[in-house]
C-alpha positions as CSV (number, residue, x, y, z in Angstrom):
1,M,0.0,0.0,0.0
2,I,1.2,3.5,-0.8
3,K,0.1,5.9,2.0
4,S,-1.3,9.3,1.3
5,L,1.5,11.9,1.0
6,N,1.7,14.5,3.8
7,G,-0.5,17.4,2.9
8,K,1.9,20.0,4.1
9,L,5.2,18.4,3.1
10,F,4.6,17.8,-0.6
11,P,3.6,21.4,-1.6
12,C,6.4,22.8,0.5
13,F,8.9,20.5,-1.1
14,L,7.8,21.6,-4.6
15,I,8.0,25.3,-3.8
16,T,11.5,24.8,-2.2
17,L,12.6,22.9,-5.3
18,F,11.4,25.6,-7.6
19,L,13.2,28.3,-5.6
20,F,16.5,26.6,-6.1
21,Y,15.8,25.4,-9.6
22,S,14.5,28.8,-10.8
23,L,17.5,30.6,-9.3
24,F,19.9,28.3,-11.1
25,W,18.3,28.8,-14.6
26,Y,17.9,32.6,-14.1
27,L,21.6,32.9,-13.2
28,N,22.4,30.7,-16.2
29,N,20.6,33.2,-18.5
30,P,19.4,36.4,-16.7
31,R,17.1,37.7,-19.4
32,T,13.7,39.4,-18.9
33,L,11.9,36.6,-20.7
34,V,13.5,33.9,-18.5
35,A,12.6,35.9,-15.4
36,L,9.0,36.2,-16.6
37,V,8.7,32.4,-17.2
38,V,10.2,31.8,-13.8
39,F,7.7,34.1,-12.1
40,V,4.7,32.6,-13.9
41,S,5.9,29.1,-13.2
42,L,6.5,29.7,-9.6
43,A,3.1,31.4,-9.3
44,I,1.4,28.3,-10.8
45,V,3.2,25.9,-8.4
46,V,2.4,28.1,-5.4
47,V,-1.3,28.4,-6.3
48,L,-1.7,24.7,-7.0
49,G,0.3,23.8,-4.0
50,F,-2.0,26.0,-1.8
51,C,-5.1,24.5,-3.3
52,Y,-3.7,21.0,-2.8
53,L,-2.9,21.9,0.8
54,R,-6.3,23.5,1.5
55,D,-8.7,21.1,-0.3
56,R,-7.5,18.3,-2.5
57,D,-11.0,17.5,-3.6
58,A,-11.4,21.0,-5.0
59,L,-8.3,20.6,-7.1
60,G,-10.1,17.8,-8.9
61,N,-12.9,20.1,-10.0
62,E,-13.4,20.1,-13.8
63,W,-13.2,24.0,-13.9
64,I,-9.8,23.9,-12.2
65,F,-8.7,21.3,-14.8
66,L,-10.0,23.6,-17.6
67,A,-8.2,26.7,-16.2
68,V,-4.9,24.8,-15.9
69,L,-5.3,23.3,-19.4
70,V,-6.1,26.7,-21.0
71,L,-3.2,28.4,-19.2
72,F,-0.6,25.9,-20.3
73,S,-2.0,25.7,-23.8
74,L,-1.6,29.5,-24.2
75,I,1.9,29.4,-22.8
76,F,2.9,26.8,-25.3
77,C,1.1,28.7,-28.0
78,F,3.2,31.9,-27.5
79,M,6.4,30.2,-26.4
80,F,7.0,28.6,-29.8
81,P,7.6,31.0,-32.7
82,P,5.6,30.5,-35.9
83,F,6.5,27.4,-37.9
84,S,8.7,26.0,-35.2
85,V,6.3,23.1,-34.5
86,P,7.0,20.0,-36.7
87,D,5.4,20.3,-40.2
88,E,3.6,23.5,-39.1
89,G,4.3,25.2,-42.4
90,H,2.5,22.4,-44.2
91,H,-0.4,22.5,-41.7
92,Y,-0.6,26.3,-41.8
93,F,-1.0,26.4,-45.6
94,S,-3.4,23.4,-45.6
95,T,-5.5,25.4,-43.1
96,Y,-5.3,28.4,-45.5
97,W,-6.4,26.2,-48.3
98,L,-9.4,25.0,-46.3
99,V,-10.3,28.6,-45.6
100,D,-10.0,29.5,-49.3
101,S,-12.2,26.5,-50.1
102,L,-15.1,27.7,-48.1
103,P,-18.1,28.7,-50.3
104,F,-18.1,32.3,-49.3
105,N,-14.3,32.6,-50.1
106,S,-13.8,30.5,-53.2
107,R,-10.2,31.4,-53.7
108,V,-8.9,28.0,-55.0
109,A,-8.1,27.8,-58.7
110,A,-8.8,24.8,-61.0
111,D,-5.1,23.9,-61.0
112,G,-5.0,23.6,-57.2
113,S,-3.3,26.9,-56.4
114,F,-5.0,29.2,-53.9
115,L,-4.6,32.7,-52.6
116,V,-2.7,33.8,-49.5
117,R,-2.1,37.3,-48.3
118,E,1.3,38.6,-49.2
119,T,2.0,39.6,-45.6
120,D,1.3,36.0,-44.5
121,L,3.5,34.5,-47.2
122,N,6.3,36.9,-46.2
123,L,5.9,35.7,-42.6
124,Y,6.5,32.2,-43.7
125,S,9.5,33.1,-45.9
126,K,11.0,35.1,-43.2
127,L,10.6,32.5,-40.5
128,S,10.9,29.4,-42.6
129,S,13.9,28.3,-40.5
130,S,12.8,25.9,-37.8
131,L,15.7,26.8,-35.5
132,I,14.5,28.3,-32.2
133,S,16.9,31.0,-30.8
134,S,16.8,34.4,-29.1
135,S,16.0,36.0,-32.5
136,S,12.8,34.0,-32.7
137,F,11.2,35.9,-29.9
138,E,11.5,39.5,-31.5
139,S,4.9,42.4,-36.6
140,S,-1.8,43.2,-47.9
141,K,-2.7,41.9,-50.8
142,Y,-3.4,38.3,-51.8
143,V,-1.0,36.4,-54.0
144,S,-1.2,33.0,-55.7
145,F,0.4,30.0,-53.8
146,S,1.0,26.6,-55.4
147,D,4.1,25.3,-53.7
148,L,2.0,22.7,-51.8
149,A,-0.9,20.6,-53.0
150,F,-3.8,19.5,-50.7
151,S,-6.9,17.4,-50.9
152,I,-9.9,16.7,-48.6
153,G,-8.8,13.1,-48.3
154,T,-5.3,13.9,-47.0
155,E,-5.8,16.9,-44.7
156,N,-8.0,15.4,-41.9
157,V,-10.5,18.2,-42.1
158,P,-12.5,17.3,-39.0
159,A,-9.3,17.7,-36.9
160,K,-8.6,21.2,-38.2
161,I,-11.9,22.9,-37.5
162,G,-10.5,25.0,-34.7
163,S,-7.5,26.4,-36.7
164,V,-9.7,27.0,-39.7
165,I,-12.2,29.1,-37.7
166,G,-9.3,31.0,-36.0
167,L,-7.6,31.8,-39.2
168,Q,-10.8,32.8,-40.9
169,I,-11.6,35.2,-38.1
170,G,-8.2,36.8,-38.3
171,L,-8.5,37.3,-42.1
172,L,-12.0,38.8,-41.8
173,L,-10.8,41.3,-39.2
174,G,-7.9,42.2,-41.5
175,L,-5.3,41.7,-38.8
176,G,-1.5,41.5,-39.4
177,A,0.4,38.4,-40.1
178,Y,1.4,37.6,-36.6
179,P,-2.1,38.1,-35.0
180,V,-3.7,36.0,-37.8
181,F,-1.2,33.2,-37.3
182,Y,-1.7,33.1,-33.6
183,L,-5.5,33.3,-33.9
184,G,-5.3,30.0,-35.9
185,R,-3.4,28.4,-33.1
186,I,-5.8,29.8,-30.5
187,G,-8.7,28.3,-32.5
188,S,-7.0,24.9,-32.3
189,I,-6.5,25.4,-28.5
190,A,-10.2,26.3,-28.1
191,V,-11.4,23.1,-29.7
192,F,-8.9,20.9,-27.9
193,C,-9.7,22.4,-24.5
194,F,-13.5,22.1,-25.1
195,C,-13.1,18.4,-25.9
196,A,-10.7,17.6,-23.1
197,F,-12.9,19.5,-20.6
198,H,-16.1,17.6,-21.6
199,A,-14.2,14.3,-21.6
200,Y,-13.1,15.0,-18.0
201,K,-16.6,16.1,-17.1
202,I,-18.5,13.1,-18.4
203,A,-16.0,10.3,-17.6
204,P,-17.1,8.7,-14.2
205,K,-13.6,7.0,-14.0
206,G,-10.3,7.6,-15.8
207,K,-10.1,11.3,-14.9
208,S,-6.5,10.9,-13.9
209,V,-5.7,9.4,-17.3
210,I,-7.4,12.3,-19.1
211,V,-5.4,14.8,-16.9
212,F,-2.1,13.0,-17.7
213,V,-2.6,12.8,-21.4
214,S,-4.0,16.3,-21.8
215,L,-1.2,18.0,-19.9
216,L,1.8,16.2,-21.3
217,P,4.3,18.6,-23.0
218,M,3.9,16.8,-26.4
219,T,0.1,17.1,-26.2
220,L,0.3,20.8,-25.3
221,H,2.8,21.4,-28.0
222,L,0.5,19.9,-30.6
223,A,-2.7,21.4,-29.2
224,A,-1.2,24.8,-29.5
225,S,-0.4,24.5,-33.2
226,Y,-1.9,24.0,-36.6
227,S,-1.2,20.3,-36.5
228,Y,-4.3,18.1,-37.1
229,D,-2.9,15.9,-34.2
230,S,-4.5,18.5,-31.9
231,G,-8.0,17.6,-33.2
232,I,-7.3,13.9,-33.3
233,I,-6.1,13.8,-29.7
234,A,-9.1,15.9,-28.6
235,L,-11.6,13.6,-30.3
236,S,-9.8,10.5,-28.9
237,L,-10.2,11.9,-25.4
238,L,-14.0,12.2,-26.0
239,V,-14.1,8.6,-27.2
240,F,-12.2,7.4,-24.1
241,A,-14.7,9.4,-21.9
242,F,-17.7,7.8,-23.6
243,L,-16.1,4.4,-23.1
244,M,-15.6,5.1,-19.4
245,R,-19.2,6.2,-19.2
246,G,-20.3,3.0,-21.0
247,F,-18.4,0.6,-18.8
248,F,-18.6,2.4,-15.4
249,G,-21.7,4.6,-15.7
250,E,-25.0,3.7,-14.0
251,D,-27.1,1.0,-15.5
252,H,-29.6,2.1,-18.2
253,S,-27.8,5.4,-18.5
254,I,-27.0,5.3,-22.2
255,G,-29.8,6.7,-24.3
256,I,-30.3,7.7,-27.9
257,R,-28.7,11.1,-27.3
258,Q,-25.5,9.5,-26.0
259,I,-25.5,7.0,-28.9
260,I,-25.9,9.7,-31.6
261,T,-23.2,11.8,-29.9
262,Y,-20.8,8.9,-30.0
263,F,-21.6,8.2,-33.6
264,I,-20.8,11.8,-34.5
265,V,-17.5,11.8,-32.6
266,S,-16.6,8.4,-34.2
267,A,-17.4,9.6,-37.7
268,L,-15.1,12.6,-37.2
269,L,-12.2,10.6,-35.7
270,A,-12.2,7.5,-37.9
271,P,-11.3,9.1,-41.2
272,C,-8.6,11.2,-39.6
273,K,-6.4,8.1,-38.9
274,V,-7.8,4.6,-39.7
275,I,-5.4,3.1,-37.2
276,Y,-7.4,4.6,-34.3
277,C,-10.6,2.8,-35.3
278,G,-9.7,0.0,-32.8
279,L,-10.2,2.6,-30.0
280,I,-13.7,3.4,-31.3
281,V,-14.7,-0.2,-31.7
282,L,-14.1,-0.9,-28.0
283,A,-17.7,0.5,-27.5
284,V,-19.0,-2.8,-29.0
285,F,-18.1,-4.5,-25.7
286,I,-20.1,-2.2,-23.5
287,P,-22.7,-4.4,-21.6
288,L,-26.2,-4.1,-23.0
289,D,-27.6,-3.5,-19.5
290,K,-25.9,-0.1,-19.6
291,F,-28.4,1.0,-22.4
292,E,-31.8,2.4,-21.7
293,D,-33.2,-0.1,-24.3
294,V,-31.4,-3.4,-24.9
295,N,-32.6,-3.6,-28.5
296,K,-31.4,-0.1,-29.4
297,G,-28.1,-0.9,-27.7
298,R,-27.6,-4.0,-29.8
299,L,-28.6,-2.2,-33.0
300,S,-26.3,0.7,-32.2
301,K,-23.3,-1.7,-32.0
302,Y,-24.0,-2.8,-35.6
303,L,-24.6,0.7,-36.7
304,L,-21.3,1.8,-35.2
305,I,-19.3,-0.5,-37.5
306,F,-21.3,1.0,-40.5
307,V,-20.6,4.6,-39.3
308,I,-16.8,3.9,-39.1
309,A,-16.7,2.1,-42.5
310,A,-18.8,4.8,-44.3
311,S,-16.7,7.7,-42.9
312,V,-13.5,6.0,-43.9
313,L,-14.7,5.1,-47.3
314,V,-15.9,8.7,-48.0
315,L,-12.8,10.5,-46.9
316,R,-9.8,8.2,-46.7
317,L,-10.1,5.3,-49.2
318,A,-7.8,7.0,-51.8
319,S,-5.0,7.7,-49.3
320,V,-5.2,4.3,-47.7
321,S,-5.1,2.4,-51.0
322,G,-2.1,4.6,-52.0
323,L,-0.1,3.0,-49.2
324,V,-0.5,-0.5,-50.4
325,S,0.1,0.2,-54.1
326,Q,3.5,-0.3,-55.7
327,S,5.3,2.9,-56.8
328,T,8.2,3.1,-59.1
329,S,9.8,6.1,-57.4
330,S,9.2,8.2,-54.3
331,S,10.6,11.3,-52.7
332,R,11.2,12.1,-49.0
333,G,12.2,15.7,-48.6
334,G,15.3,16.1,-50.8
335,E,15.9,12.4,-51.1
336,A,14.7,10.1,-53.9
337,G,14.2,6.4,-53.9
338,Q,11.6,3.7,-53.8
339,F,9.5,3.1,-50.7
340,Y,8.8,-0.4,-49.3
341,S,5.7,-1.9,-50.9
342,L,3.3,-4.4,-49.3
343,N,4.8,-7.1,-51.5
344,D,8.3,-6.2,-50.2
345,I,7.1,-6.8,-46.6
346,L,5.0,-9.9,-47.1
347,L,7.2,-11.8,-49.6
348,H,10.4,-11.3,-47.6
349,P,9.3,-12.3,-44.1
350,R,12.8,-12.8,-42.7
351,N,14.0,-9.3,-43.8
352,S,10.8,-7.7,-42.6
353,F,11.1,-9.4,-39.2
354,M,14.7,-8.1,-38.9
355,V,13.8,-4.6,-40.0
356,F,10.9,-4.4,-37.5
357,C,13.0,-5.8,-34.5
358,R,16.0,-3.6,-35.5
359,T,13.7,-0.5,-35.5
360,L,12.3,-1.3,-32.0
361,D,15.9,-1.9,-30.7
362,S,17.2,1.3,-32.2
363,L,14.3,3.7,-31.7
364,G,12.3,2.2,-28.7
365,D,13.6,4.9,-26.3
366,F,12.9,7.6,-28.9
367,Y,9.2,6.5,-29.1
368,W,8.4,6.7,-25.4
369,E,10.4,9.8,-24.9
370,T,8.7,11.7,-27.8
371,T,5.3,10.5,-26.6
372,L,5.9,12.4,-23.4
373,G,7.7,15.3,-25.0
374,Y,11.4,15.2,-24.3
375,S,12.1,16.9,-27.6
376,L,9.8,19.6,-28.9
377,G,10.1,21.8,-31.9
378,W,12.1,20.2,-34.8
379,F,14.2,17.9,-32.6
380,Q,16.8,20.6,-31.9
381,E,19.6,18.8,-30.1
382,N,20.3,21.5,-27.5
383,L,16.6,21.8,-26.6
384,R,16.1,18.1,-25.8
385,M,15.3,17.4,-22.2
386,P,17.7,15.0,-20.3
387,T,16.0,11.6,-20.0
388,F,15.8,11.8,-16.2
389,Y,13.4,14.8,-16.7
390,M,10.9,12.4,-18.2
391,I,11.0,10.0,-15.2
392,P,8.5,12.1,-13.1
393,Y,6.1,12.0,-16.0
394,L,6.4,8.2,-16.0
395,V,5.6,8.3,-12.3
396,C,2.5,10.3,-13.0
397,G,1.5,7.7,-15.6
398,F,2.2,4.9,-13.1
399,I,-0.2,6.6,-10.6
400,C,-2.9,6.5,-13.3
401,C,-2.5,2.7,-13.4
402,I,-2.9,1.9,-9.7
403,D,-5.9,1.7,-7.4
404,S,-6.8,4.9,-5.5
405,Q,-9.6,6.5,-3.6
406,D,-11.1,8.1,-6.7
407,E,-10.0,5.6,-9.3
408,D,-11.2,2.3,-7.8
409,A,-12.7,0.9,-11.1
410,F,-11.2,-2.0,-13.0
411,L,-12.2,-3.7,-16.3
412,N,-13.4,-7.3,-16.2
413,Q,-11.5,-9.9,-18.2
414,P,-10.8,-10.0,-21.1
415,L,-11.4,-6.2,-21.5
416,P,-7.9,-5.1,-20.3
417,A,-6.3,-7.2,-23.1
418,M,-8.7,-5.6,-25.6
419,F,-7.8,-2.1,-24.4
420,I,-4.1,-2.9,-24.6
421,G,-4.8,-4.5,-28.0
422,A,-6.4,-1.3,-29.3
423,F,-3.2,0.6,-28.4
424,A,-1.0,-2.1,-30.0
425,V,-3.1,-2.0,-33.3
426,A,-2.7,1.8,-33.5
427,A,1.1,1.6,-32.7
428,L,1.7,-1.1,-35.2
429,G,-0.5,0.7,-37.7
430,S,1.6,3.8,-37.3
431,I,4.8,1.9,-37.8
432,A,3.3,0.1,-40.9
433,S,2.2,3.4,-42.5
434,M,5.7,4.9,-42.1
435,W,7.2,1.6,-43.4
436,L,5.1,1.9,-46.5
437,G,5.0,5.6,-47.0
438,W,8.3,7.0,-45.6
439,T,11.0,4.3,-45.7
440,F,13.1,3.4,-48.7
441,N,13.4,-0.3,-49.5
442,N,17.2,-0.1,-49.0
443,E,17.0,1.1,-45.4
444,S,17.3,-1.3,-42.5
445,V,15.3,0.8,-40.0
446,I,11.7,2.1,-40.4
447,Q,11.8,5.9,-40.7
448,G,9.4,8.7,-39.6
449,V,7.6,7.1,-36.6
450,Q,7.2,9.5,-33.7
451,G,5.8,9.1,-30.2
452,R,3.1,11.7,-30.8
453,Y,1.3,9.1,-33.0
454,F,0.6,7.0,-29.9
455,L,-1.0,9.8,-27.9
456,P,-4.6,9.3,-29.1
457,V,-4.6,5.7,-27.8
458,L,-2.4,6.2,-24.7
459,P,-5.5,6.6,-22.5
460,V,-6.7,3.0,-23.3
461,L,-3.2,1.6,-22.7
462,L,-3.0,3.2,-19.2
463,F,-6.5,2.1,-18.3
464,G,-5.9,-1.4,-19.6
465,L,-2.8,-1.7,-17.4
466,R,-4.6,-0.7,-14.2
467,S,-3.9,-3.1,-11.3
468,R,-5.1,-3.7,-7.7
469,A,-1.6,-4.8,-6.7
470,I,-0.8,-1.3,-5.4
471,K,-3.2,1.1,-3.8
472,Y,-2.7,4.9,-3.2
473,R,-4.7,6.1,-0.3
474,G,-5.6,9.4,-1.8
475,I,-7.1,11.1,-4.9
476,S,-4.9,10.2,-7.9
477,A,-6.4,12.9,-10.2
478,T,-5.3,15.7,-8.0
479,L,-1.9,14.2,-7.4
480,V,-1.3,13.7,-11.1
481,L,-2.5,17.3,-11.8
482,L,-0.2,18.8,-9.3
483,G,2.8,16.6,-10.3
484,I,2.5,17.0,-14.0
485,C,1.9,20.8,-13.8
486,S,5.0,21.2,-11.6
487,M,7.1,19.2,-14.1
488,N,5.7,21.3,-16.9
489,C,6.8,24.5,-15.1
490,I,10.3,23.0,-14.7
491,Y,10.2,22.1,-18.4
492,L,9.3,25.6,-19.4
493,I,12.0,27.3,-17.3
494,R,14.7,25.1,-18.7
495,F,13.4,25.3,-22.3
496,I,13.3,29.1,-22.4
497,S,16.6,29.5,-20.6
498,V,18.4,27.2,-23.1
499,A,16.6,28.5,-26.2
500,T,17.4,32.2,-25.5
501,C,21.0,31.5,-24.8
502,M,21.6,30.9,-28.5
């Protein structure tokens, strides 16, 4: 048994740690920006520590969670300069293309080119370098843009609704390049926080898991960007919350309204990444006695499969079929070659087995570290966190997997294996997609897989691993919230101090 931590000792320890830690990094780089980050971080830790000391139950309130999530999301939004998030240039212009495609704009030409404001194009040209340094933190008419090509089937439109709305508002208001750019990011944050808040609110169990996944540095990094991963993670959190309500809610609590809502969320998530369909299908195993009407519950399970298949066929069939087709030549950035085909993998099992195992052996650490967020931006070597910085995040994840006062629910066999299996299917699907779509057939290690691809299914992995072997006599959701927020503040202080030293 793990006894409850001393209510006075733990917050005092965190505050003392921050005083020493903050002083070190400020002396390492005594800039105004570093001092501001230190002050804000210390204020967050002090306030949360005081709340934890005064009333731990109150710290688990959904509005406290929302306030913390919004605060950290906005910090990550403005901490990273434009186009410093991986592939953000592509995602920015794909959002611009979606805005131009709206009926009341109609600025997409027959040849696929579309219009962007000259001031916005200049912003991209000026800041196209992905390097984050002190210079990164220093404000028209429309011109044709055809450097990148987009299609509805490849851009995960449902996951970009927030950034599209934010960018459109900025353009309608005629704001400058920087305000327009950041409004797109803020739109993405708004949708993510809305989904995460409601997931936390409706989930009777698994709240600590939602807190953990939502507040990871990598999640915040993506949520505060143009990346469609922001919307995918947000929708997956809602799916997880619906699953928790289905398995642990009161009997006869699932009515037609909940069923339709789940269908809508599933139809939005499934075509974004087919590999996450296993997460959605877990709803098929919800007991029928949880539904208001048993017959409607049984019918809804069949209809769910139809909803998933139909949404994928409408939006993703072309891109999925492209992965399994044989191509004569392919390009990856400035490199040219031929990607692995499905025939290459299936007809040469020994080589495929060796490539797969070699990949896990070489990149296994990279996968779990980038899931948590040890390297943000474009994998800048000097900005990578030391591995031991990630260990407290692992501890928070471990707390999500043990019995506690508020998380005393466990799945009946064989559901834990199915939850873990849904994660495994998504993880293997991510590896397979990069094997077929990003790895040349003369390479011995699968390229392009990043830990962020595992974030949408991380909640079901953590819940599937829950065990009664260890019990924490306290409220795990509040402990995870305090712990991960404290680590995020330490992360921010070190990140800004190092980045602005360049």
